[in-house]
PDBQT receptor file of N, H, CA, C and O in Angstrom, charges set to zero:
ATOM      1  N   UNK A   1      -7.716  -5.884   4.909  1.00  0.00    +0.000 N 
ATOM      2  CA  UNK A   1      -7.398  -6.486   3.646  1.00  0.00    +0.000 C 
ATOM      3  C   UNK A   1      -5.993  -6.068   3.239  1.00  0.00    +0.000 C 
ATOM      4  O   UNK A   1      -5.607  -4.911   3.405  1.00  0.00    +0.000 OA
ATOM      5  N   UNK A   2      -5.246  -6.999   2.716  1.00  0.00    +0.000 N 
ATOM      6  H   UNK A   2      -5.559  -7.939   2.582  1.00  0.00    +0.000 HD
ATOM      7  CA  UNK A   2      -3.899  -6.728   2.235  1.00  0.00    +0.000 C 
ATOM      8  C   UNK A   2      -3.885  -6.871   0.725  1.00  0.00    +0.000 C 
ATOM      9  O   UNK A   2      -4.379  -7.856   0.177  1.00  0.00    +0.000 OA
ATOM     10  N   UNK A   3      -3.323  -5.891   0.067  1.00  0.00    +0.000 N 
ATOM     11  H   UNK A   3      -2.922  -5.090   0.512  1.00  0.00    +0.000 HD
ATOM     12  CA  UNK A   3      -3.174  -5.962  -1.386  1.00  0.00    +0.000 C 
ATOM     13  C   UNK A   3      -1.792  -6.524  -1.671  1.00  0.00    +0.000 C 
ATOM     14  O   UNK A   3      -0.786  -5.885  -1.362  1.00  0.00    +0.000 OA
ATOM     15  N   UNK A   4      -1.735  -7.685  -2.243  1.00  0.00    +0.000 N 
ATOM     16  H   UNK A   4      -2.553  -8.204  -2.494  1.00  0.00    +0.000 HD
ATOM     17  CA  UNK A   4      -0.473  -8.303  -2.608  1.00  0.00    +0.000 C 
ATOM     18  C   UNK A   4      -0.295  -8.123  -4.108  1.00  0.00    +0.000 C 
ATOM     19  O   UNK A   4      -0.833  -8.892  -4.905  1.00  0.00    +0.000 OA
ATOM     20  N   UNK A   5       0.459  -7.107  -4.482  1.00  0.00    +0.000 N 
ATOM     21  H   UNK A   5       0.896  -6.482  -3.835  1.00  0.00    +0.000 HD
ATOM     22  CA  UNK A   5       0.588  -6.751  -5.891  1.00  0.00    +0.000 C 
ATOM     23  C   UNK A   5       1.196  -7.874  -6.724  1.00  0.00    +0.000 C 
ATOM     24  O   UNK A   5       0.929  -7.968  -7.922  1.00  0.00    +0.000 OA
ATOM     25  N   UNK A   6       2.002  -8.722  -6.107  1.00  0.00    +0.000 N 
ATOM     26  H   UNK A   6       2.219  -8.646  -5.134  1.00  0.00    +0.000 HD
ATOM     27  CA  UNK A   6       2.616  -9.824  -6.849  1.00  0.00    +0.000 C 
ATOM     28  C   UNK A   6       1.604 -10.885  -7.261  1.00  0.00    +0.000 C 
ATOM     29  O   UNK A   6       1.868 -11.660  -8.180  1.00  0.00    +0.000 OA
ATOM     30  N   UNK A   7       0.470 -10.933  -6.608  1.00  0.00    +0.000 N 
ATOM     31  H   UNK A   7       0.256 -10.304  -5.861  1.00  0.00    +0.000 HD
ATOM     32  CA  UNK A   7      -0.532 -11.965  -6.908  1.00  0.00    +0.000 C 
ATOM     33  C   UNK A   7      -1.627 -11.477  -7.844  1.00  0.00    +0.000 C 
ATOM     34  O   UNK A   7      -2.445 -12.277  -8.299  1.00  0.00    +0.000 OA
ATOM     35  N   UNK A   8      -1.660 -10.203  -8.136  1.00  0.00    +0.000 N 
ATOM     36  H   UNK A   8      -0.996  -9.553  -7.767  1.00  0.00    +0.000 HD
ATOM     37  CA  UNK A   8      -2.693  -9.660  -9.010  1.00  0.00    +0.000 C 
ATOM     38  C   UNK A   8      -2.291  -9.817 -10.466  1.00  0.00    +0.000 C 
ATOM     39  O   UNK A   8      -1.133  -9.616 -10.832  1.00  0.00    +0.000 OA
ATOM     40  N   UNK A   9      -3.250 -10.172 -11.275  1.00  0.00    +0.000 N 
ATOM     41  H   UNK A   9      -4.190 -10.335 -10.977  1.00  0.00    +0.000 HD
ATOM     42  CA  UNK A   9      -3.031 -10.278 -12.712  1.00  0.00    +0.000 C 
ATOM     43  C   UNK A   9      -3.178  -8.874 -13.308  1.00  0.00    +0.000 C 
ATOM     44  O   UNK A   9      -4.263  -8.296 -13.246  1.00  0.00    +0.000 OA
ATOM     45  N   UNK A  10      -2.112  -8.319 -13.881  1.00  0.00    +0.000 N 
ATOM     46  H   UNK A  10      -1.231  -8.789 -13.931  1.00  0.00    +0.000 HD
ATOM     47  CA  UNK A  10      -2.178  -6.947 -14.398  1.00  0.00    +0.000 C 
ATOM     48  C   UNK A  10      -3.344  -6.693 -15.350  1.00  0.00    +0.000 C 
ATOM     49  O   UNK A  10      -3.911  -5.601 -15.339  1.00  0.00    +0.000 OA
ATOM     50  N   UNK A  11      -3.712  -7.670 -16.167  1.00  0.00    +0.000 N 
ATOM     51  H   UNK A  11      -3.251  -8.557 -16.176  1.00  0.00    +0.000 HD
ATOM     52  CA  UNK A  11      -4.806  -7.460 -17.119  1.00  0.00    +0.000 C 
ATOM     53  C   UNK A  11      -6.165  -7.329 -16.431  1.00  0.00    +0.000 C 
ATOM     54  O   UNK A  11      -7.124  -6.869 -17.049  1.00  0.00    +0.000 OA
ATOM     55  N   UNK A  12      -6.261  -7.729 -15.155  1.00  0.00    +0.000 N 
ATOM     56  H   UNK A  12      -5.481  -8.103 -14.652  1.00  0.00    +0.000 HD
ATOM     57  CA  UNK A  12      -7.530  -7.627 -14.434  1.00  0.00    +0.000 C 
ATOM     58  C   UNK A  12      -7.701  -6.266 -13.750  1.00  0.00    +0.000 C 
ATOM     59  O   UNK A  12      -8.760  -5.984 -13.188  1.00  0.00    +0.000 OA
ATOM     60  N   UNK A  13      -6.684  -5.442 -13.794  1.00  0.00    +0.000 N 
ATOM     61  H   UNK A  13      -5.825  -5.671 -14.250  1.00  0.00    +0.000 HD
ATOM     62  CA  UNK A  13      -6.729  -4.136 -13.131  1.00  0.00    +0.000 C 
ATOM     63  C   UNK A  13      -7.233  -3.060 -14.081  1.00  0.00    +0.000 C 
ATOM     64  O   UNK A  13      -7.076  -3.181 -15.296  1.00  0.00    +0.000 OA
ATOM     65  N   UNK A  14      -7.836  -2.008 -13.537  1.00  0.00    +0.000 N 
ATOM     66  H   UNK A  14      -7.964  -1.910 -12.550  1.00  0.00    +0.000 HD
ATOM     67  CA  UNK A  14      -8.254  -0.890 -14.388  1.00  0.00    +0.000 C 
ATOM     68  C   UNK A  14      -7.022  -0.175 -14.948  1.00  0.00    +0.000 C 
ATOM     69  O   UNK A  14      -5.908  -0.383 -14.468  1.00  0.00    +0.000 OA
ATOM     70  N   UNK A  15      -7.225   0.655 -15.950  1.00  0.00    +0.000 N 
ATOM     71  H   UNK A  15      -8.130   0.823 -16.340  1.00  0.00    +0.000 HD
ATOM     72  CA  UNK A  15      -6.107   1.372 -16.557  1.00  0.00    +0.000 C 
ATOM     73  C   UNK A  15      -5.497   2.399 -15.613  1.00  0.00    +0.000 C 
ATOM     74  O   UNK A  15      -4.287   2.623 -15.641  1.00  0.00    +0.000 OA
ATOM     75  N   UNK A  16      -6.315   3.018 -14.783  1.00  0.00    +0.000 N 
ATOM     76  H   UNK A  16      -7.298   2.835 -14.760  1.00  0.00    +0.000 HD
ATOM     77  CA  UNK A  16      -5.830   4.007 -13.822  1.00  0.00    +0.000 C 
ATOM     78  C   UNK A  16      -6.025   3.469 -12.417  1.00  0.00    +0.000 C 
ATOM     79  O   UNK A  16      -7.113   3.022 -12.055  1.00  0.00    +0.000 OA
ATOM     80  N   UNK A  17      -4.959   3.517 -11.631  1.00  0.00    +0.000 N 
ATOM     81  H   UNK A  17      -4.075   3.881 -11.926  1.00  0.00    +0.000 HD
ATOM     82  CA  UNK A  17      -5.014   3.044 -10.250  1.00  0.00    +0.000 C 
ATOM     83  C   UNK A  17      -4.773   4.210  -9.310  1.00  0.00    +0.000 C 
ATOM     84  O   UNK A  17      -3.950   5.079  -9.597  1.00  0.00    +0.000 OA
ATOM     85  N   UNK A  18      -5.478   4.237  -8.197  1.00  0.00    +0.000 N 
ATOM     86  H   UNK A  18      -6.147   3.531  -7.965  1.00  0.00    +0.000 HD
ATOM     87  CA  UNK A  18      -5.295   5.286  -7.203  1.00  0.00    +0.000 C 
ATOM     88  C   UNK A  18      -5.655   4.735  -5.826  1.00  0.00    +0.000 C 
ATOM     89  O   UNK A  18      -6.379   3.748  -5.702  1.00  0.00    +0.000 OA
ATOM     90  N   UNK A  19      -5.137   5.390  -4.808  1.00  0.00    +0.000 N 
ATOM     91  H   UNK A  19      -4.549   6.193  -4.909  1.00  0.00    +0.000 HD
ATOM     92  CA  UNK A  19      -5.430   5.041  -3.427  1.00  0.00    +0.000 C 
ATOM     93  C   UNK A  19      -5.582   6.358  -2.668  1.00  0.00    +0.000 C 
ATOM     94  O   UNK A  19      -4.942   7.349  -3.019  1.00  0.00    +0.000 OA
ATOM     95  N   UNK A  20      -6.405   6.379  -1.653  1.00  0.00    +0.000 N 
ATOM     96  H   UNK A  20      -6.925   5.573  -1.367  1.00  0.00    +0.000 HD
ATOM     97  CA  UNK A  20      -6.611   7.627  -0.920  1.00  0.00    +0.000 C 
ATOM     98  C   UNK A  20      -5.431   7.941  -0.008  1.00  0.00    +0.000 C 
ATOM     99  O   UNK A  20      -4.715   7.043   0.434  1.00  0.00    +0.000 OA
ATOM    100  N   UNK A  21      -5.242   9.216   0.265  1.00  0.00    +0.000 N 
ATOM    101  H   UNK A  21      -5.824   9.946  -0.094  1.00  0.00    +0.000 HD
ATOM    102  CA  UNK A  21      -4.178   9.652   1.171  1.00  0.00    +0.000 C 
ATOM    103  C   UNK A  21      -4.386   9.056   2.562  1.00  0.00    +0.000 C 
ATOM    104  O   UNK A  21      -3.417   8.738   3.250  1.00  0.00    +0.000 OA
ATOM    105  N   UNK A  22      -5.628   8.904   2.973  1.00  0.00    +0.000 N 
ATOM    106  H   UNK A  22      -6.416   9.162   2.413  1.00  0.00    +0.000 HD
ATOM    107  CA  UNK A  22      -5.925   8.322   4.285  1.00  0.00    +0.000 C 
ATOM    108  C   UNK A  22      -5.476   6.861   4.322  1.00  0.00    +0.000 C 
ATOM    109  O   UNK A  22      -4.899   6.418   5.315  1.00  0.00    +0.000 OA
ATOM    110  N   UNK A  23      -5.733   6.120   3.264  1.00  0.00    +0.000 N 
ATOM    111  H   UNK A  23      -6.202   6.479   2.458  1.00  0.00    +0.000 HD
ATOM    112  CA  UNK A  23      -5.289   4.731   3.203  1.00  0.00    +0.000 C 
ATOM    113  C   UNK A  23      -3.767   4.651   3.245  1.00  0.00    +0.000 C 
ATOM    114  O   UNK A  23      -3.211   3.779   3.912  1.00  0.00    +0.000 OA
ATOM    115  N   UNK A  24      -3.095   5.545   2.546  1.00  0.00    +0.000 N 
ATOM    116  H   UNK A  24      -3.546   6.254   2.004  1.00  0.00    +0.000 HD
ATOM    117  CA  UNK A  24      -1.629   5.549   2.571  1.00  0.00    +0.000 C 
ATOM    118  C   UNK A  24      -1.116   5.849   3.978  1.00  0.00    +0.000 C 
ATOM    119  O   UNK A  24      -0.124   5.263   4.411  1.00  0.00    +0.000 OA
ATOM    120  N   UNK A  25      -1.775   6.748   4.687  1.00  0.00    +0.000 N 
ATOM    121  H   UNK A  25      -2.581   7.224   4.335  1.00  0.00    +0.000 HD
ATOM    122  CA  UNK A  25      -1.366   7.045   6.065  1.00  0.00    +0.000 C 
ATOM    123  C   UNK A  25      -1.551   5.822   6.954  1.00  0.00    +0.000 C 
ATOM    124  O   UNK A  25      -0.717   5.548   7.816  1.00  0.00    +0.000 OA
ATOM    125  N   UNK A  26      -2.630   5.096   6.751  1.00  0.00    +0.000 N 
ATOM    126  H   UNK A  26      -3.308   5.319   6.050  1.00  0.00    +0.000 HD
ATOM    127  CA  UNK A  26      -2.859   3.878   7.532  1.00  0.00    +0.000 C 
ATOM    128  C   UNK A  26      -1.796   2.830   7.213  1.00  0.00    +0.000 C 
ATOM    129  O   UNK A  26      -1.294   2.164   8.118  1.00  0.00    +0.000 OA
ATOM    130  N   UNK A  27      -1.450   2.679   5.944  1.00  0.00    +0.000 N 
ATOM    131  H   UNK A  27      -1.858   3.220   5.208  1.00  0.00    +0.000 HD
ATOM    132  CA  UNK A  27      -0.403   1.733   5.565  1.00  0.00    +0.000 C 
ATOM    133  C   UNK A  27       0.945   2.144   6.150  1.00  0.00    +0.000 C 
ATOM    134  O   UNK A  27       1.743   1.291   6.539  1.00  0.00    +0.000 OA
ATOM    135  N   UNK A  28       1.198   3.442   6.212  1.00  0.00    +0.000 N 
ATOM    136  H   UNK A  28       0.550   4.136   5.896  1.00  0.00    +0.000 HD
ATOM    137  CA  UNK A  28       2.462   3.934   6.753  1.00  0.00    +0.000 C 
ATOM    138  C   UNK A  28       2.603   3.616   8.237  1.00  0.00    +0.000 C 
ATOM    139  O   UNK A  28       3.720   3.511   8.744  1.00  0.00    +0.000 OA
ATOM    140  N   UNK A  29       1.492   3.465   8.932  1.00  0.00    +0.000 N 
ATOM    141  H   UNK A  29       0.585   3.551   8.520  1.00  0.00    +0.000 HD
ATOM    142  CA  UNK A  29       1.540   3.120  10.353  1.00  0.00    +0.000 C 
ATOM    143  C   UNK A  29       1.847   1.640  10.566  1.00  0.00    +0.000 C 
ATOM    144  O   UNK A  29       2.287   1.247  11.646  1.00  0.00    +0.000 OA
ATOM    145  N   UNK A  30       1.621   0.831   9.556  1.00  0.00    +0.000 N 
ATOM    146  H   UNK A  30       1.264   1.150   8.678  1.00  0.00    +0.000 HD
ATOM    147  CA  UNK A  30       1.810  -0.613   9.672  1.00  0.00    +0.000 C 
ATOM    148  C   UNK A  30       3.181  -1.055  10.126  1.00  0.00    +0.000 C 
ATOM    149  O   UNK A  30       3.276  -1.843  11.067  1.00  0.00    +0.000 OA
ATOM    150  N   UNK A  31       4.259  -0.582   9.500  1.00  0.00    +0.000 N 
ATOM    151  H   UNK A  31       4.182   0.058   8.735  1.00  0.00    +0.000 HD
ATOM    152  CA  UNK A  31       5.588  -1.019   9.934  1.00  0.00    +0.000 C 
ATOM    153  C   UNK A  31       5.875  -0.681  11.405  1.00  0.00    +0.000 C 
ATOM    154  O   UNK A  31       6.572  -1.431  12.088  1.00  0.00    +0.000 OA
ATOM    155  N   UNK A  32       5.350   0.421  11.879  1.00  0.00    +0.000 N 
ATOM    156  H   UNK A  32       4.784   1.031  11.324  1.00  0.00    +0.000 HD
ATOM    157  CA  UNK A  32       5.580   0.827  13.268  1.00  0.00    +0.000 C 
ATOM    158  C   UNK A  32       4.852  -0.082  14.258  1.00  0.00    +0.000 C 
ATOM    159  O   UNK A  32       5.253  -0.194  15.417  1.00  0.00    +0.000 OA
ATOM    160  N   UNK A  33       3.792  -0.722  13.800  1.00  0.00    +0.000 N 
ATOM    161  H   UNK A  33       3.466  -0.630  12.859  1.00  0.00    +0.000 HD
ATOM    162  CA  UNK A  33       2.983  -1.572  14.679  1.00  0.00    +0.000 C 
ATOM    163  C   UNK A  33       3.400  -3.039  14.623  1.00  0.00    +0.000 C 
ATOM    164  O   UNK A  33       2.840  -3.863  15.345  1.00  0.00    +0.000 OA
ATOM    165  N   UNK A  34       4.370  -3.377  13.781  1.00  0.00    +0.000 N 
ATOM    166  H   UNK A  34       4.826  -2.707  13.194  1.00  0.00    +0.000 HD
ATOM    167  CA  UNK A  34       4.790  -4.772  13.634  1.00  0.00    +0.000 C 
ATOM    168  C   UNK A  34       5.480  -5.272  14.903  1.00  0.00    +0.000 C 
ATOM    169  O   UNK A  34       6.200  -4.531  15.572  1.00  0.00    +0.000 OA
ATOM    170  N   UNK A  35       5.247  -6.525  15.210  1.00  0.00    +0.000 N 
ATOM    171  H   UNK A  35       4.662  -7.127  14.667  1.00  0.00    +0.000 HD
ATOM    172  CA  UNK A  35       5.806  -7.116  16.436  1.00  0.00    +0.000 C 
ATOM    173  C   UNK A  35       7.250  -7.572  16.271  1.00  0.00    +0.000 C 
ATOM    174  O   UNK A  35       7.990  -7.655  17.251  1.00  0.00    +0.000 OA
ATOM    175  N   UNK A  36       7.655  -7.869  15.039  1.00  0.00    +0.000 N 
ATOM    176  H   UNK A  36       7.053  -7.802  14.243  1.00  0.00    +0.000 HD
ATOM    177  CA  UNK A  36       9.013  -8.364  14.813  1.00  0.00    +0.000 C 
ATOM    178  C   UNK A  36       9.683  -7.572  13.695  1.00  0.00    +0.000 C 
ATOM    179  O   UNK A  36       9.023  -6.907  12.896  1.00  0.00    +0.000 OA
ATOM    180  N   UNK A  37      10.995  -7.658  13.659  1.00  0.00    +0.000 N 
ATOM    181  H   UNK A  37      11.532  -8.198  14.307  1.00  0.00    +0.000 HD
ATOM    182  CA  UNK A  37      11.743  -6.971  12.609  1.00  0.00    +0.000 C 
ATOM    183  C   UNK A  37      11.399  -7.543  11.232  1.00  0.00    +0.000 C 
ATOM    184  O   UNK A  37      11.332  -6.803  10.250  1.00  0.00    +0.000 OA
ATOM    185  N   UNK A  38      11.183  -8.848  11.161  1.00  0.00    +0.000 N 
ATOM    186  H   UNK A  38      11.238  -9.449  11.959  1.00  0.00    +0.000 HD
ATOM    187  CA  UNK A  38      10.816  -9.466   9.890  1.00  0.00    +0.000 C 
ATOM    188  C   UNK A  38       9.489  -8.963   9.369  1.00  0.00    +0.000 C 
ATOM    189  O   UNK A  38       9.361  -8.633   8.189  1.00  0.00    +0.000 OA
ATOM    190  N   UNK A  39       8.497  -8.903  10.246  1.00  0.00    +0.000 N 
ATOM    191  H   UNK A  39       8.601  -9.170  11.204  1.00  0.00    +0.000 HD
ATOM    192  CA  UNK A  39       7.177  -8.401   9.840  1.00  0.00    +0.000 C 
ATOM    193  C   UNK A  39       7.264  -6.924   9.481  1.00  0.00    +0.000 C 
ATOM    194  O   UNK A  39       6.604  -6.472   8.546  1.00  0.00    +0.000 OA
ATOM    195  N   UNK A  40       8.071  -6.176  10.214  1.00  0.00    +0.000 N 
ATOM    196  H   UNK A  40       8.607  -6.543  10.974  1.00  0.00    +0.000 HD
ATOM    197  CA  UNK A  40       8.254  -4.758   9.915  1.00  0.00    +0.000 C 
ATOM    198  C   UNK A  40       8.826  -4.593   8.501  1.00  0.00    +0.000 C 
ATOM    199  O   UNK A  40       8.388  -3.716   7.756  1.00  0.00    +0.000 OA
ATOM    200  N   UNK A  41       9.784  -5.418   8.136  1.00  0.00    +0.000 N 
ATOM    201  H   UNK A  41      10.140  -6.130   8.741  1.00  0.00    +0.000 HD
ATOM    202  CA  UNK A  41      10.384  -5.345   6.806  1.00  0.00    +0.000 C 
ATOM    203  C   UNK A  41       9.374  -5.678   5.717  1.00  0.00    +0.000 C 
ATOM    204  O   UNK A  41       9.339  -5.022   4.676  1.00  0.00    +0.000 OA
ATOM    205  N   UNK A  42       8.553  -6.695   5.955  1.00  0.00    +0.000 N 
ATOM    206  H   UNK A  42       8.581  -7.228   6.801  1.00  0.00    +0.000 HD
ATOM    207  CA  UNK A  42       7.518  -7.071   4.985  1.00  0.00    +0.000 C 
ATOM    208  C   UNK A  42       6.531  -5.918   4.804  1.00  0.00    +0.000 C 
ATOM    209  O   UNK A  42       6.168  -5.577   3.679  1.00  0.00    +0.000 OA
ATOM    210  N   UNK A  43       6.102  -5.324   5.909  1.00  0.00    +0.000 N 
ATOM    211  H   UNK A  43       6.397  -5.601   6.823  1.00  0.00    +0.000 HD
ATOM    212  CA  UNK A  43       5.141  -4.215   5.827  1.00  0.00    +0.000 C 
ATOM    213  C   UNK A  43       5.758  -2.994   5.151  1.00  0.00    +0.000 C 
ATOM    214  O   UNK A  43       5.084  -2.311   4.380  1.00  0.00    +0.000 OA
ATOM    215  N   UNK A  44       7.021  -2.712   5.428  1.00  0.00    +0.000 N 
ATOM    216  H   UNK A  44       7.569  -3.267   6.054  1.00  0.00    +0.000 HD
ATOM    217  CA  UNK A  44       7.694  -1.576   4.809  1.00  0.00    +0.000 C 
ATOM    218  C   UNK A  44       7.824  -1.783   3.305  1.00  0.00    +0.000 C 
ATOM    219  O   UNK A  44       7.627  -0.852   2.523  1.00  0.00    +0.000 OA
ATOM    220  N   UNK A  45       8.153  -2.995   2.910  1.00  0.00    +0.000 N 
ATOM    221  H   UNK A  45       8.313  -3.751   3.545  1.00  0.00    +0.000 HD
ATOM    222  CA  UNK A  45       8.239  -3.325   1.489  1.00  0.00    +0.000 C 
ATOM    223  C   UNK A  45       6.888  -3.147   0.817  1.00  0.00    +0.000 C 
ATOM    224  O   UNK A  45       6.803  -2.579  -0.272  1.00  0.00    +0.000 OA
ATOM    225  N   UNK A  46       5.839  -3.624   1.455  1.00  0.00    +0.000 N 
ATOM    226  H   UNK A  46       5.907  -4.085   2.340  1.00  0.00    +0.000 HD
ATOM    227  CA  UNK A  46       4.485  -3.503   0.901  1.00  0.00    +0.000 C 
ATOM    228  C   UNK A  46       4.100  -2.033   0.762  1.00  0.00    +0.000 C 
ATOM    229  O   UNK A  46       3.517  -1.634  -0.246  1.00  0.00    +0.000 OA
ATOM    230  N   UNK A  47       4.425  -1.231   1.768  1.00  0.00    +0.000 N 
ATOM    231  H   UNK A  47       4.898  -1.555   2.587  1.00  0.00    +0.000 HD
ATOM    232  CA  UNK A  47       4.127   0.198   1.720  1.00  0.00    +0.000 C 
ATOM    233  C   UNK A  47       4.850   0.856   0.544  1.00  0.00    +0.000 C 
ATOM    234  O   UNK A  47       4.245   1.621  -0.207  1.00  0.00    +0.000 OA
ATOM    235  N   UNK A  48       6.117   0.565   0.385  1.00  0.00    +0.000 N 
ATOM    236  H   UNK A  48       6.609  -0.056   0.995  1.00  0.00    +0.000 HD
ATOM    237  CA  UNK A  48       6.887   1.191  -0.687  1.00  0.00    +0.000 C 
ATOM    238  C   UNK A  48       6.407   0.750  -2.065  1.00  0.00    +0.000 C 
ATOM    239  O   UNK A  48       6.395   1.547  -3.003  1.00  0.00    +0.000 OA
ATOM    240  N   UNK A  49       6.015  -0.506  -2.192  1.00  0.00    +0.000 N 
ATOM    241  H   UNK A  49       6.024  -1.154  -1.430  1.00  0.00    +0.000 HD
ATOM    242  CA  UNK A  49       5.471  -0.975  -3.465  1.00  0.00    +0.000 C 
ATOM    243  C   UNK A  49       4.149  -0.278  -3.782  1.00  0.00    +0.000 C 
ATOM    244  O   UNK A  49       3.889   0.083  -4.930  1.00  0.00    +0.000 OA
ATOM    245  N   UNK A  50       3.326  -0.095  -2.766  1.00  0.00    +0.000 N 
ATOM    246  H   UNK A  50       3.538  -0.389  -1.834  1.00  0.00    +0.000 HD
ATOM    247  CA  UNK A  50       2.047   0.572  -2.957  1.00  0.00    +0.000 C 
ATOM    248  C   UNK A  50       2.251   2.027  -3.351  1.00  0.00    +0.000 C 
ATOM    249  O   UNK A  50       1.573   2.536  -4.244  1.00  0.00    +0.000 OA
ATOM    250  N   UNK A  51       3.191   2.697  -2.679  1.00  0.00    +0.000 N 
ATOM    251  H   UNK A  51       3.741   2.284  -1.954  1.00  0.00    +0.000 HD
ATOM    252  CA  UNK A  51       3.479   4.092  -3.009  1.00  0.00    +0.000 C 
ATOM    253  C   UNK A  51       3.955   4.231  -4.462  1.00  0.00    +0.000 C 
ATOM    254  O   UNK A  51       3.636   5.211  -5.135  1.00  0.00    +0.000 OA
ATOM    255  N   UNK A  52       4.711   3.254  -4.930  1.00  0.00    +0.000 N 
ATOM    256  H   UNK A  52       4.970   2.458  -4.383  1.00  0.00    +0.000 HD
ATOM    257  CA  UNK A  52       5.237   3.307  -6.293  1.00  0.00    +0.000 C 
ATOM    258  C   UNK A  52       4.183   2.952  -7.343  1.00  0.00    +0.000 C 
ATOM    259  O   UNK A  52       4.240   3.436  -8.473  1.00  0.00    +0.000 OA
ATOM    260  N   UNK A  53       3.231   2.113  -6.968  1.00  0.00    +0.000 N 
ATOM    261  H   UNK A  53       3.185   1.719  -6.049  1.00  0.00    +0.000 HD
ATOM    262  CA  UNK A  53       2.275   1.592  -7.942  1.00  0.00    +0.000 C 
ATOM    263  C   UNK A  53       1.027   2.449  -8.116  1.00  0.00    +0.000 C 
ATOM    264  O   UNK A  53       0.396   2.406  -9.173  1.00  0.00    +0.000 OA
ATOM    265  N   UNK A  54       0.659   3.225  -7.102  1.00  0.00    +0.000 N 
ATOM    266  H   UNK A  54       1.171   3.260  -6.244  1.00  0.00    +0.000 HD
ATOM    267  CA  UNK A  54      -0.618   3.939  -7.127  1.00  0.00    +0.000 C 
ATOM    268  C   UNK A  54      -0.419   5.446  -7.043  1.00  0.00    +0.000 C 
ATOM    269  O   UNK A  54       0.482   5.932  -6.360  1.00  0.00    +0.000 OA
ATOM    270  N   UNK A  55      -1.274   6.172  -7.748  1.00  0.00    +0.000 N 
ATOM    271  H   UNK A  55      -2.006   5.777  -8.303  1.00  0.00    +0.000 HD
ATOM    272  CA  UNK A  55      -1.381   7.609  -7.528  1.00  0.00    +0.000 C 
ATOM    273  C   UNK A  55      -2.168   7.810  -6.243  1.00  0.00    +0.000 C 
ATOM    274  O   UNK A  55      -3.041   7.007  -5.911  1.00  0.00    +0.000 OA
ATOM    275  N   UNK A  56      -1.859   8.884  -5.519  1.00  0.00    +0.000 N 
ATOM    276  H   UNK A  56      -1.150   9.536  -5.789  1.00  0.00    +0.000 HD
ATOM    277  CA  UNK A  56      -2.548   9.164  -4.262  1.00  0.00    +0.000 C 
ATOM    278  C   UNK A  56      -3.608  10.228  -4.481  1.00  0.00    +0.000 C 
ATOM    279  O   UNK A  56      -3.323  11.303  -5.009  1.00  0.00    +0.000 OA
ATOM    280  N   UNK A  57      -4.837   9.921  -4.072  1.00  0.00    +0.000 N 
ATOM    281  H   UNK A  57      -5.068   9.048  -3.644  1.00  0.00    +0.000 HD
ATOM    282  CA  UNK A  57      -5.948  10.873  -4.157  1.00  0.00    +0.000 C 
ATOM    283  C   UNK A  57      -5.919  11.747  -2.914  1.00  0.00    +0.000 C 
ATOM    284  O   UNK A  57      -5.905  11.233  -1.795  1.00  0.00    +0.000 OA
ATOM    285  N   UNK A  58      -5.911  13.030  -3.093  1.00  0.00    +0.000 N 
ATOM    286  H   UNK A  58      -5.923  13.447  -4.001  1.00  0.00    +0.000 HD
ATOM    287  CA  UNK A  58      -5.849  13.955  -1.975  1.00  0.00    +0.000 C 
ATOM    288  C   UNK A  58      -7.114  13.901  -1.126  1.00  0.00    +0.000 C 
ATOM    289  O   UNK A  58      -8.209  13.637  -1.622  1.00  0.00    +0.000 OA
ATOM    290  N   UNK A  59      -6.933  14.156   0.159  1.00  0.00    +0.000 N 
ATOM    291  H   UNK A  59      -6.044  14.370   0.563  1.00  0.00    +0.000 HD
ATOM    292  CA  UNK A  59      -8.059  14.243   1.085  1.00  0.00    +0.000 C 
ATOM    293  C   UNK A  59      -8.436  15.699   1.209  1.00  0.00    +0.000 C 
ATOM    294  O   UNK A  59      -7.588  16.539   1.508  1.00  0.00    +0.000 OA
ATOM    295  N   UNK A  60      -9.703  16.009   0.982  1.00  0.00    +0.000 N 
ATOM    296  H   UNK A  60     -10.393  15.327   0.740  1.00  0.00    +0.000 HD
ATOM    297  CA  UNK A  60     -10.162  17.402   1.065  1.00  0.00    +0.000 C 
ATOM    298  C   UNK A  60     -11.362  17.475   2.005  1.00  0.00    +0.000 C 
ATOM    299  O   UNK A  60     -12.206  16.579   2.039  1.00  0.00    +0.000 OA
ATOM    300  N   UNK A  61     -11.412  18.544   2.749  1.00  0.00    +0.000 N 
ATOM    301  H   UNK A  61     -10.726  19.272   2.720  1.00  0.00    +0.000 HD
ATOM    302  CA  UNK A  61     -12.553  18.772   3.662  1.00  0.00    +0.000 C 
ATOM    303  C   UNK A  61     -13.725  19.266   2.912  1.00  0.00    +0.000 C 
ATOM    304  O   UNK A  61     -14.776  19.515   3.502  1.00  0.00    +0.000 OA
TER     305      UNK A  61
């Protein structure tokens, strides 16, 4: 699933947003796995937007 922040209606979101550290690590791998420079740029942009928009929940054992 891809979260496209530009398509979400802000009023439909909860007041507090967060994403797990594991999910962020998976998103960070995306640009490296892209087949083209264009796709890599799109994935990198998406990663940076996600990092800016969400607090990261720590992973604990």
